[in-house]
N, C-alpha and C positions, 0 to 999 in steps of 0.2 A: 870229149866234152868241150863245148865252146864256152869260154869265159866272157861275160859281157859286163862292161862298166859304162854307165851313162850319167849325164848331167841334166838336171832340170832346175828351175828357179821358182821357189815358193815365195809368194807375196809376203813381205815382212809383217803386214798386219794380220796374216792368217797363220803364222808359225805355230802358235800354241794350239789352235784348233786342229791343224794338220797333225801335230804330234798326238793329240787326243784321239783323233780318228784312227790312227794306226795302232793304238792300244787295243782296239776292238774291231779289227778287220773282220768282215762278215765271214762266218765259217764256210759258206758256199763259195766265196771268193778264194779262200785259202785252198779249198778242195780243187777248184778249177785250175789254179796255178800248179798244184802238184800233178794233176791229171794231164796237163799239157806240157810237162817237162821242165818246169822252173825249179831249180835246186839251189840251196845255199843263198837264198835271196836276202839281201840286206839293203837297208837304206841308211844313209848318214846325212845329217843335216847340220849345216854351219849356221851360226847366229844371224848372218845376213841373208839367209834363205837359200844358199846354194845347196842343192840336194845331189848327193852322189849315190847312185844305185849300183849294185853288183849282184849278178846271179850266174849260175852255170846251167847249161842246157845242151842236150844233144844237137839241137838245131835252133838257132834264133828264129829263122824263117818259120819253122814248124810251130815253135812255141807261140809266136805272135799270131799266126794263122789259127791255131787252136783256140786261143783266147778270144779272137775276133768272132768266133762262132758261138760264144757263150753269152747268154742274156745277162748273167750276173756281171760280166765284164763291161758290157755296155752301160749298165746302171752305175757301176763303180766309177768308170771313166767320166760319165756325165756328172756325177757328184763331186769328183775330184778336180775337174777342169778349172773351176773358179779359183782354186788355190794357187794356180801357176801363172807366171808371166811368160809372154812371148811364145805362145803356142800357135799363133797364126790361124786360129780356127780349127786346129787339129786337136784330137784327144791326147791326153798325156802319154799314152802308150804309143802314139804315132809321132809325138813331137819331141821326144828326148834326143839329146845329142850323144851318140855313141862315141866312146873314146877308143883310140887305137892302143892295143896292148903292145908295149915295147920291151917288156921283160917279165919273166915268170920264173920264180925259184921253185922247182918241183921237189 
């Protein structure tokens, strides 16, 4: 199982709306994530907008490719993109900064 941790930056003026949106993630989006191998997926948000994401997957490459083929993902990414800083024209699922794992206590 591959453990993936990543960073994004939520615009400070959109923090509350971002949190509200994640209280009601679309059921079809949740289903697509499960079907494409995303497990133990969590998001953590700091008051200044730093977003830390973590999930486990058999293959990050396959998980991203699987989601890229889902219409619901395209719609979700389009809706979520305005919440983030520094995406450089990319979708949030393409613009996150993956962190290197340097320790894991099994």
